[in-house]
C-alpha positions in Angstrom: 100.0 98.4 64.3 98.5 100.7 67.0 96.8 99.0 69.9 93.1 99.5 70.2 91.9 101.9 72.9 90.3 100.5 76.0 86.9 102.1 75.6 84.7 103.5 78.4 82.1 100.7 78.1 84.9 98.1 78.7 86.1 100.0 81.7 82.6 100.3 83.1 81.9 96.6 82.5 85.0 95.7 84.5 84.0 98.1 87.2 80.5 96.6 87.3 81.9 93.0 87.5 84.3 93.9 90.4 81.4 95.6 92.2 79.1 92.6 91.7 81.7 90.2 92.9 82.2 92.3 96.0 78.4 92.3 96.6 78.4 88.5 96.2 81.1 88.2 98.9 83.9 87.4 96.5 87.0 89.4 97.5 88.9 90.9 94.6 92.5 91.8 95.7 93.4 93.3 92.4 91.8 94.0 89.0 93.4 95.4 85.9 93.1 95.5 82.1 96.0 94.3 80.1 96.5 94.7 76.4 97.7 91.5 74.7 99.3 92.3 71.3 99.4 88.7 70.1 95.6 88.6 70.2 95.1 92.3 69.7 92.7 92.6 72.6 92.3 93.9 76.1 91.7 91.4 78.9 90.5 92.0 82.4 92.6 90.1 85.0 91.3 89.5 88.6 93.3 88.4 91.6 90.9 86.4 93.9 92.0 84.7 97.1 89.0 82.3 96.5 91.1 80.6 93.8 93.6 79.4 96.3 91.0 78.6 98.9 88.4 76.8 96.7 90.1 76.1 93.4 89.9 77.8 90.0 86.8 75.8 88.9 84.6 77.1 91.7 85.9 80.7 91.3 85.2 80.5 87.5 81.7 79.2 88.2 80.9 82.0 90.6 82.3 84.6 88.1 80.2 83.1 85.3 77.0 83.2 87.5 77.7 86.9 88.2 78.5 87.6 84.5 75.1 86.1 83.6 73.4 88.4 86.1 75.2 91.4 84.6 73.9 90.5 81.2 70.4 91.2 82.5 71.0 94.8 83.5 70.1 97.6 81.0 73.7 98.5 80.2 74.2 95.0 78.7 77.9 94.7 79.6 79.8 92.6 77.1 82.1 90.5 79.3 82.8 86.8 79.1 85.3 84.3 80.5 86.4 83.6 77.0 86.8 79.9 77.7 86.7 77.8 74.6 
């Protein structure tokens, strides 16, 4: 099976998230999309020093807050933490 293509909207959504994190004072050391064949999807990975400094819970909460703000912009980026 061929892997799905990372579409422009996904790329732009990731870029918008990294930019919004930066504007909120959250340093992003690295960000990259990785295709996971077992789930047949692309995922955005972020390397944040904040995780080591404040713990993953606080980092996830900050990311979630910023994601909710991004949902209000006209482009309606479709990103989520995917936590279930």
